[in-house]
C-alpha positions as CSV (number, residue, x, y, z in Angstrom):
1,L,-29.8,22.4,8.9
2,A,-32.7,24.6,7.6
3,A,-34.1,21.3,6.9
4,D,-33.6,19.8,10.1
5,R,-35.2,22.8,11.7
6,A,-38.2,22.6,9.4
7,V,-38.6,18.5,10.3
8,R,-38.4,19.7,14.0
9,D,-40.8,22.5,13.6
10,Q,-43.0,20.1,12.4
11,V,-43.1,17.1,14.5
12,Y,-43.2,19.9,17.2
13,V,-46.7,21.0,15.7
14,D,-48.1,17.2,14.9
15,Q,-47.3,16.9,19.3
16,N,-48.3,19.9,20.5
17,W,-51.1,21.8,18.5
18,G,-52.8,18.8,16.5
19,V,-55.3,19.4,14.4
20,P,-57.5,22.0,16.8
21,G,-54.7,24.1,17.5
22,T,-53.5,23.9,13.4
23,A,-57.2,24.4,12.4
24,G,-57.7,27.1,15.4
25,M,-54.9,29.1,13.7
26,G,-55.9,29.0,10.5
27,V,-58.6,29.7,11.4
28,A,-57.7,33.2,13.1
29,S,-55.5,33.9,10.1
30,G,-58.9,33.6,8.0
31,L,-60.6,36.2,10.5
32,S,-57.6,38.6,10.7
33,L,-56.9,38.0,6.5
34,G,-53.1,36.9,7.7
35,L,-52.5,39.3,10.3
36,A,-53.1,38.0,13.5
37,P,-50.3,35.0,13.1
38,G,-47.8,37.9,12.0
39,A,-49.0,39.6,15.0
40,M,-48.3,37.1,17.2
41,A,-45.2,36.1,15.6
42,S,-43.6,39.6,15.9
43,M,-44.9,39.8,19.7
44,G,-42.7,36.1,20.6
45,M,-46.3,34.5,21.4
46,V,-45.8,31.6,18.5
47,D,-42.4,30.6,17.1
48,P,-42.3,31.6,13.5
49,G,-40.8,28.4,12.3
50,H,-44.1,26.4,13.9
51,L,-46.4,28.7,12.3
52,R,-44.5,27.7,8.9
53,A,-44.5,23.9,9.7
54,A,-48.7,24.8,10.5
55,E,-49.1,26.6,6.9
56,T,-48.2,23.3,5.4
57,S,-51.3,21.6,6.9
58,G,-54.7,21.1,5.0
59,F,-55.9,21.6,8.5
60,Y,-54.8,25.1,8.6
61,T,-55.5,25.7,4.9
62,A,-59.1,24.7,5.6
63,G,-59.4,26.6,9.2
64,D,-58.1,29.6,6.9
65,I,-61.0,29.7,4.7
66,V,-63.5,28.9,6.9
67,G,-62.1,31.8,9.0
68,T,-62.5,34.1,6.2
69,A,-65.7,33.4,5.5
70,I,-67.3,33.6,8.5
71,P,-68.2,37.2,8.7
72,A,-70.0,36.3,5.4
73,L,-72.0,33.1,6.4
74,L,-73.5,34.9,9.7
75,S,-77.0,35.8,8.2
76,G,-79.2,36.6,10.9
77,G,-79.6,33.3,13.3
78,E,-76.8,34.5,15.3
79,S,-76.7,37.1,18.2
80,M,-76.3,40.7,17.6
81,G,-72.9,40.5,19.4
82,L,-71.9,38.4,17.4
83,R,-72.7,39.5,14.1
84,G,-71.0,42.6,15.1
85,A,-67.7,41.6,16.1
86,M,-67.2,39.2,13.1
87,R,-68.2,42.2,11.2
88,A,-65.4,44.4,13.1
89,T,-62.7,41.6,11.9
90,P,-60.9,42.1,9.1
91,A,-62.7,39.6,7.2
92,G,-65.7,41.3,7.9
93,L,-64.3,44.5,6.6
94,M,-63.3,42.7,3.8
95,D,-66.8,41.5,3.0
96,M,-68.7,44.6,3.6
97,A,-65.6,46.2,1.0
98,G,-66.7,43.8,-1.2
99,S,-70.4,44.1,-1.1
100,G,-69.9,47.5,-1.7
101,A,-68.1,47.2,-4.8
102,E,-71.0,44.7,-6.1
103,R,-73.6,47.5,-5.4
104,L,-71.8,50.2,-6.9
105,F,-71.1,48.1,-10.2
106,G,-74.5,46.9,-9.7
107,S,-75.9,50.3,-9.8
108,I,-73.8,51.8,-12.9
109,F,-74.9,48.7,-14.8
110,A,-78.6,48.6,-13.6
111,E,-79.7,50.6,-16.8
112,T,-78.0,48.8,-19.4
113,P,-80.7,47.8,-21.6
114,G,-80.8,44.4,-23.7
115,L,-79.9,41.0,-23.4
116,L,-76.5,41.2,-23.5
117,G,-76.5,44.1,-20.9
118,R,-78.2,41.7,-18.1
119,M,-76.3,38.9,-19.3
120,A,-73.3,41.4,-18.4
121,S,-74.4,42.7,-15.2
122,T,-73.8,39.8,-13.0
123,P,-70.2,38.7,-14.1
124,L,-69.3,42.3,-13.8
125,K,-70.8,42.7,-10.6
126,M,-69.0,39.6,-9.3
127,A,-65.7,40.4,-10.7
128,A,-65.9,43.8,-8.9
129,R,-66.2,42.0,-5.7
130,G,-63.6,39.6,-6.2
131,A,-61.1,41.9,-7.5
132,T,-61.7,43.7,-4.3
133,E,-61.7,41.0,-1.7
134,G,-58.7,39.4,-3.7
135,A,-56.8,42.4,-3.2
136,L,-57.5,42.8,0.8
137,I,-56.9,39.0,1.1
138,N,-53.4,39.3,-0.5
139,L,-52.2,42.6,1.2
140,G,-53.2,41.0,4.6
141,H,-51.4,37.8,4.1
142,T,-48.4,39.6,2.8
143,V,-48.2,41.9,6.2
144,G,-48.6,39.0,8.2
145,D,-45.7,37.2,5.9
146,S,-43.6,39.8,6.5
147,L,-44.2,39.9,10.5
148,I,-43.4,36.2,11.0
149,D,-40.1,36.7,8.6
150,N,-39.3,39.6,10.5
151,K,-38.4,41.1,6.9
152,P,-39.1,45.0,5.7
153,L,-42.6,45.7,3.9
154,T,-41.6,47.6,0.7
155,A,-44.3,49.2,-1.3
156,E,-43.7,47.0,-4.4
157,A,-44.4,43.8,-2.6
158,L,-48.1,45.5,-1.1
159,A,-48.7,47.1,-5.2
160,A,-47.7,44.1,-6.5
161,S,-49.4,41.5,-4.1
162,G,-52.7,43.9,-4.3
163,L,-52.9,43.8,-8.1
164,D,-52.0,39.8,-8.2
165,G,-54.9,39.3,-5.7
166,A,-57.0,41.8,-7.8
167,L,-56.6,40.2,-10.7
168,F,-56.9,36.8,-9.4
169,G,-60.2,37.5,-7.9
170,G,-61.8,39.7,-10.7
171,L,-61.2,36.6,-12.7
172,I,-62.6,34.2,-10.3
173,G,-65.8,36.2,-9.4
174,G,-66.3,37.3,-13.1
175,A,-66.1,33.5,-14.4
176,A,-68.8,32.8,-11.3
177,G,-70.8,35.7,-12.2
178,T,-70.7,34.5,-16.2
179,V,-71.6,30.5,-14.9
180,G,-74.5,32.2,-12.8
181,S,-76.0,34.7,-15.5
182,L,-75.9,31.8,-18.3
183,A,-77.8,29.4,-16.2
184,R,-80.3,31.7,-15.1
185,F,-81.2,32.6,-18.8
186,G,-80.8,28.9,-19.6
187,I,-83.5,28.4,-17.4
188,E,-85.3,31.3,-17.7
189,A,-85.3,30.3,-21.8
190,A,-86.4,26.6,-21.0
191,E,-89.1,27.7,-18.8
192,S,-90.6,29.8,-21.8
193,I,-90.6,27.2,-24.2
194,P,-93.8,25.5,-23.3
195,S,-95.9,28.9,-23.7
196,R,-94.3,29.7,-27.2
197,M,-95.4,26.4,-28.5
198,V,-98.4,26.6,-26.8
199,G,-98.8,30.2,-28.4
């Protein structure tokens, strides 16, 4: 019975939402960190089964990623009103929180002496940003999922979700920062070779 319902939900979404509707719901999910679909389901605006069917689509996933990234991608060529609106979304607030964590760790390690300190600074800053954003993304989606499934939200579930997101985001951010730091110092070392040879 559950399998039959899932098939019917998938057919409904394919026929009535299509790619634009599915991707658009994904963007709404990304901008709201998963809260908008949950709120719509809890208010009876969208069938929870249709949302679950849409979530299996790559178009939904792509929209979710784009929606999460939109506030960070607005860099100045847009109107002040649009940038302000995007910054006020959960994804925009997450971006500001991540930037704040990155700046905080940057200030802590700014005075670290030596090459090792300089190389460690970027990975640590990126790890802090990734951990902050990962925790907030997971928390938002956990709340949204509880609304979609109409299940109670527990403190244990929130804590586990936030911790998982922080660990994963911190690892990804730290790895990206390490690669970037090594690449930068590699380029600097390569550029200094001619001058050392001349000397």
